[in-house]
C-alpha positions in Angstrom: -4.3 112.0 -115.1 -2.3 109.5 -113.0 0.3 112.1 -112.4 -2.1 113.6 -109.9 -1.3 110.7 -107.6 2.1 112.3 -107.0 0.3 115.4 -105.6 -2.0 113.3 -103.4 0.9 111.4 -101.8 4.3 112.2 -100.4 7.5 111.1 -102.2 8.1 107.4 -102.2 4.4 106.5 -101.7 3.7 106.0 -105.4 5.4 103.6 -107.8 5.0 102.7 -111.4 8.1 100.6 -111.7 7.5 97.4 -113.6 8.7 95.0 -110.9 6.6 96.8 -108.3 3.5 96.6 -110.5 4.0 92.9 -111.0 4.6 92.3 -107.3 1.7 94.3 -105.7 -0.7 93.7 -108.6 -1.2 90.0 -107.9 -2.2 87.6 -105.2 -1.3 83.9 -104.9 -3.6 83.1 -107.8 -1.5 82.3 -110.9 -4.2 82.3 -113.5 -4.2 86.1 -114.1 -1.4 88.4 -115.2 -0.9 91.5 -113.1 -1.3 94.8 -115.1 -1.9 97.7 -112.8 -1.1 101.3 -113.8 0.4 102.3 -110.4 0.7 101.3 -106.8 0.1 103.7 -103.9 1.0 103.3 -100.2 -1.3 105.5 -98.1 -0.2 106.2 -94.5 -3.4 107.5 -93.0 -7.2 107.2 -93.3 -7.3 110.7 -94.7 -5.0 109.8 -97.5 -7.3 106.9 -98.4 -10.3 109.2 -98.4 -8.5 111.7 -100.7 -7.6 108.9 -103.0 -11.1 107.4 -103.2 -12.6 110.8 -103.8 -10.1 111.5 -106.6 -10.6 108.1 -108.1 -14.4 108.5 -108.1 -14.3 111.9 -109.8 -12.0 110.5 -112.5 -13.5 107.0 -112.9 -10.2 105.3 -111.8 -10.6 101.7 -110.6 -8.9 100.8 -107.2 -7.8 97.4 -106.1 -7.0 96.9 -102.3 -3.8 95.0 -101.5 -3.0 93.4 -98.2 -0.8 90.4 -97.8 -2.1 89.1 -101.2 -2.3 85.5 -99.9 -5.8 84.9 -101.4 -6.4 82.2 -103.9 -9.4 83.5 -105.9 -7.9 86.5 -107.6 -9.6 89.0 -105.3 -6.4 91.2 -105.1 -5.4 90.9 -108.7 -5.2 94.2 -110.8 -5.2 93.1 -114.4 -6.9 96.0 -116.2 -4.9 99.1 -115.4 -6.3 99.7 -112.0 -4.4 101.6 -109.2 -3.4 99.2 -106.5 -3.9 100.5 -102.9 -1.4 98.8 -100.6 -2.0 99.0 -96.9 1.6 97.9 -96.0 2.4 101.2 -94.4 -0.8 101.4 -92.4 0.3 98.7 -89.9 0.0 100.2 -86.4 -1.4 98.4 -83.4 -2.8 100.8 -80.8 -5.4 101.6 -78.1 -5.3 98.3 -76.2 -8.1 98.1 -73.7 -7.4 95.3 -71.2 -10.8 95.4 -69.5 -12.5 94.9 -72.9 -9.7 92.6 -74.3 -9.9 94.9 -77.3 -7.2 96.3 -79.6 -7.2 98.6 -82.5 -5.3 97.6 -85.7 -4.8 99.4 -88.9 -5.6 97.3 -92.0 -2.0 96.5 -92.8 -1.2 94.8 -89.5 0.2 91.3 -90.3 -1.8 88.6 -88.6 1.2 87.1 -86.8 2.0 90.5 -85.4 -1.4 90.8 -83.8 -1.0 87.3 -82.5 2.4 88.3 -81.0 0.9 91.4 -79.5 -1.8 89.4 -77.9 0.7 87.0 -76.4 2.7 89.8 -74.9 -0.5 90.8 -73.0 -1.0 87.3 -71.7 -3.9 86.8 -74.2 -4.4 85.3 -77.6 -5.7 86.1 -81.1 -6.9 82.6 -81.9 -7.7 82.9 -85.7 -4.8 81.2 -87.4 -3.7 79.9 -90.8 -0.6 78.9 -92.7 -0.2 82.4 -94.2 -0.4 84.3 -90.8 3.1 85.5 -91.3 2.2 87.5 -94.4 -1.6 87.9 -94.5 -2.9 91.2 -93.1 -5.9 91.9 -90.8 -7.7 94.0 -93.5 -7.5 91.2 -96.0 -8.5 88.7 -93.3 -11.7 90.7 -92.6 -12.4 91.4 -96.3 -12.5 87.6 -97.0 -13.7 86.5 -93.6 -10.7 84.3 -93.3 -11.1 81.0 -91.3 -8.1 78.7 -91.0 -7.1 75.9 -88.8 -8.8 76.7 -85.5 -12.4 77.5 -86.6 -13.7 74.4 -84.9 -13.0 76.0 -81.6 -12.6 79.7 -82.1 -14.7 80.5 -85.2 -13.9 82.8 -88.2 -12.4 86.3 -88.4 -16.0 87.7 -88.3 -16.4 86.4 -84.7 -13.5 88.6 -83.5 -14.3 91.9 -85.2 -15.7 94.3 -82.7 -15.7 97.4 -84.8 -14.6 98.7 -88.2 -13.6 102.0 -89.8 -14.3 101.9 -93.5 -13.8 104.3 -96.4 -16.8 103.8 -98.7 -16.7 104.1 -102.5 -18.1 107.6 -102.2 -15.2 108.6 -99.9 -17.2 108.7 -96.7 -15.7 107.4 -93.4 -18.0 104.9 -91.7 -17.5 104.0 -88.0 -19.2 100.6 -87.5 -20.0 99.5 -84.0 -16.9 100.9 -82.3 -16.1 98.0 -80.1 -19.4 97.5 -78.4 -20.6 94.1 -77.2 -24.3 95.2 -77.1 -25.5 97.6 -79.7 -29.2 97.4 -80.8 -29.4 100.5 -82.9 -30.3 99.1 -86.2 -28.2 97.5 -89.0 -24.8 96.2 -87.9 -22.9 97.5 -90.9 -19.5 96.0 -89.8 -20.8 92.6 -90.9 -21.7 94.0 -94.3 -18.0 94.7 -94.9 -16.8 91.4 -93.6 -16.3 89.2 -96.6 -17.0 92.0 -99.1 -13.6 91.7 -100.8 -13.1 95.4 -101.0 -16.1 95.9 -103.4 -18.1 98.2 -101.1 -15.3 100.1 -99.4 -11.8 99.8 -98.0 -11.3 98.6 -94.4 -8.7 100.9 -92.9 -8.9 100.1 -89.2 -10.5 97.4 -87.0 -11.1 96.8 -83.4 -10.3 93.2 -82.7 -11.3 91.1 -79.7 -8.7 89.0 -78.0 -9.2 85.7 -76.1 -7.7 84.2 -73.0 -4.5 82.4 -73.6 -5.1 78.8 -74.5 -4.0 76.0 -72.2 -1.0 73.9 -73.4 -1.9 71.8 -76.4 -1.1 68.3 -77.8 -1.1 67.3 -81.4 -1.9 63.8 -82.7 -1.7 62.6 -86.3 -3.7 59.5 -87.1 -3.6 57.2 -90.1 -7.1 56.6 -91.6 -7.3 54.2 -94.5 -10.8 55.2 -95.7 -12.0 58.7 -96.4 -15.5 58.2 -94.8 -13.9 57.0 -91.5 -12.4 60.4 -90.9 -15.9 61.6 -90.0 -16.3 58.7 -87.6 -13.1 59.7 -85.9 -14.3 63.3 -85.8 -17.5 62.3 -84.1 -15.8 60.1 -81.6 -13.2 62.8 -80.7 -15.8 65.5 -80.3 -18.0 63.3 -78.1 -15.3 63.3 -75.4 -12.8 66.2 -76.2 -12.8 69.9 -76.8 -10.8 70.1 -80.1 -8.8 73.1 -81.1 -8.3 71.7 -84.6 -9.3 68.8 -86.7 -7.5 68.8 -90.1 -7.1 66.1 -92.7 -4.9 65.6 -95.7 -4.4 62.8 -98.3 -1.2 60.9 -98.8 -0.6 62.7 -102.1 -0.5 66.0 -100.2 1.8 64.5 -97.6 4.2 63.3 -100.3 4.4 66.8 -101.7 5.2 68.3 -98.3 7.8 65.6 -97.5 9.6 66.3 -100.8 9.3 70.1 -100.5 10.6 70.3 -96.9 12.7 67.1 -96.8 10.6 65.7 -93.9 10.0 62.1 -92.8 6.7 60.3 -92.8 4.9 60.7 -89.4 3.9 57.0 -89.3 5.8 53.8 -89.8 3.6 52.9 -92.8 1.9 55.2 -95.4 -1.9 55.2 -95.5 -4.4 56.9 -97.8 -5.5 59.7 -95.4 -4.4 61.4 -92.2 -6.2 63.3 -89.5 -4.4 65.9 -87.4 -6.1 66.8 -84.2 -5.1 69.4 -81.5 -6.5 69.3 -78.0 -5.8 70.5 -74.4 -2.9 68.7 -72.8 -4.9 67.9 -69.7 -7.3 65.8 -71.9 -4.5 63.4 -72.9 -6.0 60.4 -71.1 -9.4 61.0 -72.8 -7.7 61.4 -76.2 -5.8 58.2 -75.7 -9.0 56.3 -74.9 -10.7 57.7 -78.0 -7.7 56.7 -80.1 -7.9 53.1 -78.8 -11.6 53.1 -79.6 -11.0 54.3 -83.1 -8.3 51.5 -83.6 -10.7 48.9 -82.3 -13.4 50.1 -84.6 -11.1 49.8 -87.6 -11.1 53.5 -88.5 -7.5 54.2 -87.5 -4.4 52.0 -88.0 -1.6 54.1 -86.4 -0.9 57.5 -84.8 1.9 59.7 -83.4 1.5 62.0 -80.4 3.5 65.1 -79.9 5.8 65.0 -76.8 6.9 68.6 -76.9 6.0 72.0 -78.5 8.8 71.4 -81.0 7.4 68.1 -82.1 3.9 69.6 -82.2 5.2 72.3 -84.6 6.8 69.6 -86.7 3.5 67.7 -87.0 1.7 70.9 -87.9 4.1 71.4 -90.8 2.7 68.3 -92.5 -0.6 70.2 -92.8 0.3 73.9 -93.0 3.1 73.4 -95.6 0.7 71.8 -98.2 -0.2 75.0 -100.0 3.3 76.1 -100.6 4.4 72.6 -101.5 1.9 72.2 -104.3 2.3 75.8 -105.5 5.0 74.8 -108.1 2.4 72.4 -109.7 0.0 75.3 -110.6 -2.9 73.9 -108.6 -6.5 74.7 -109.6 -8.2 75.1 -106.2 -11.7 74.3 -105.2 -12.3 75.7 -101.6 -15.8 74.3 -100.8 -17.9 73.6 -97.7 -21.1 71.9 -96.6 -22.7 71.4 -93.2 -20.8 68.7 -91.3 -23.9 66.5 -91.1 -24.0 66.4 -94.9 -20.4 65.5 -95.3 -20.7 61.7 -95.8 -22.9 61.7 -98.8 -21.2 64.8 -100.2 -17.7 63.2 -100.0 -18.9 60.2 -101.9 -20.5 62.3 -104.6 -17.4 64.5 -105.0 -15.0 61.5 -105.0 -16.9 59.8 -107.8 -17.0 63.1 -109.8 -13.3 63.7 -109.4 -12.4 60.2 -110.4 -14.6 60.5 -113.5 -13.7 64.0 -114.6 -10.0 64.2 -113.6 -8.7 60.7 -114.4 -5.5 62.0 -115.9 -4.7 64.7 -113.3 -3.1 64.4 -109.9 -5.5 65.4 -107.2 -4.5 66.6 -103.7 -7.2 66.6 -101.0 -6.8 68.4 -97.6 -8.9 70.7 -95.5 -10.5 71.7 -92.2 -12.9 68.8 -92.0 -14.0 69.8 -88.5 -15.9 72.8 -89.9 -17.0 71.2 -93.2 -14.4 72.8 -95.4 -12.6 70.8 -98.1 -9.7 71.9 -100.4 -9.7 70.1 -103.7 -6.5 70.8 -105.6 -6.1 69.7 -109.2 -2.4 69.7 -110.2 -1.3 70.8 -113.7 0.6 68.1 -115.7 4.1 69.4 -116.5 3.6 69.1 -120.2 0.2 71.0 -120.3 -0.2 74.6 -121.2 -1.3 76.7 -118.1 -4.2 78.4 -119.9 -5.4 75.1 -121.4 -5.3 73.5 -117.9 -7.3 76.3 -116.3 -9.8 76.3 -119.1 -10.4 72.6 -118.7 -10.8 72.9 -114.9 -13.0 75.9 -115.3 -15.2 73.8 -117.6 -15.5 71.0 -115.1 -15.9 73.2 -112.0 -19.7 73.6 -112.5 -20.2 69.9 -111.9 -18.4 70.1 -108.6 -20.3 73.2 -107.7 -23.6 71.5 -108.6 -22.8 68.9 -106.0 -22.1 71.7 -103.5 -25.4 73.4 -104.4 -27.4 70.2 -103.9 -26.2 70.2 -100.2 -26.8 74.0 -99.9 -23.1 74.5 -99.5 -20.6 77.2 -100.4 -18.4 77.3 -103.5 -15.9 79.4 -101.5 -15.4 78.6 -97.8 -12.4 80.8 -97.1 -10.7 82.6 -100.0 -13.7 84.6 -101.3 -15.1 84.8 -104.8 -12.7 87.2 -106.5 -12.2 86.7 -110.2 -11.9 82.9 -110.1 -15.4 82.1 -108.9 -17.3 85.2 -109.9 -19.1 83.4 -112.8 -20.2 80.6 -110.4 -21.7 82.7 -107.7 -25.2 81.5 -108.6 -24.4 78.1 -107.2 -24.3 79.5 -103.7 -26.4 82.6 -103.9 -30.0 83.0 -105.2 -30.9 85.6 -107.9 -32.7 87.6 -105.1 -29.5 87.6 -102.9 -27.3 88.6 -105.8 -29.8 91.4 -106.7 -29.6 92.7 -103.1 -25.8 92.5 -103.2 -25.7 94.5 -106.4 -28.0 97.1 -104.9 -25.8 97.5 -101.9 -22.8 98.0 -104.1 -24.6 100.7 -106.0 -25.3 102.6 -102.8 -21.8 102.2 -101.2 -19.8 102.4 -104.4 -21.8 104.7 -106.7 -18.9 105.2 -109.1 -18.1 101.5 -109.5 -14.4 102.0 -108.6 -14.0 99.7 -105.6 -12.3 96.4 -106.8 -14.5 96.2 -109.9 -15.1 92.9 -111.6 -14.6 90.9 -108.3 -17.3 89.0 -106.5 -20.2 90.3 -108.6 
């Protein structure tokens, strides 16, 4: 049956080579083994339509593949599915200066959209460490956030229109770039964060922003976890922040070893906050820093003196994920409202100390938007499956603390396979019922990324 793929696609657009299956059949999650039956590389929307209709008529499961930088197993094909890679649908077109609007195919790499915007004297401000490999379609399918959410919001906030191929093979044009459109349900937001379970995003109209002013970066040493929130409040009271990130000293140690970097401060402290702000606010930022030192929240800081130094300071935060990857981290990507952070942090800290006393733990995250990354590192001597099984057993206790604050068990990377069984901690039975109903309508054959999310 799969030989029919060779008739649907031109030569070189279908592969069954073992190395290719392993490469395109996985994402950054290491808990699942890739086992697709084939990988296809459509070049047009009509090829995607033909594929989906063929798959529906034969009951063949499809898994979308973008940059595969997710950490919840949302792009893993481990049960003989056909992987649909959007690598070759990567065109940027139809730029509309008056609307600050550009059309991107799903396979456009995030950094390429950012570069295009810069060439127009504008900006695509959604940014994260994986922007050099993640793709716009995947960003939308997971509603990616990243390091500038505190100022610019999530991917959702920049999607002006979507073209989607539903699970029945229909082409849906959603909103088509309009700012005002009061004609019923706004279906584009239904597909944002849907992880490819309702349909495949094949094209998007993305809004661009004005180019940001020159920025400064400051890294502050904060001895106590709870004081990071005091620093955030003090900074936000007097500055417009572009970013407010934090990381623990354990995470910094991994980055320094991985990239052979020096410590940013003269003495090591338990936690660090990285802030980015407009260069013309330097005097205000300095005054706030002095207030934080006088209050006992901060002991030291370093301020970027050039764009090069700012990039070096950003490495300390953005390189964490790649630096801990060799330690097979079990990731908890969780969020609560910022006002609930103090009590939540205390509860999770106590839980981690009690449940993971023999594991190394790395904390970091986008604390300016309530998002924490809790990374449990596998001991070298421990079997990977045994490690994941133990963490999976403990995770409900972490998620219960999240649920008590009406938070999210997945702030950025989606639900995928890794958190599917825990969806009830963030979504009510009624909500899950509606989600299943929507999937039944838009994916009547059950072929779109099955087993993920729901």
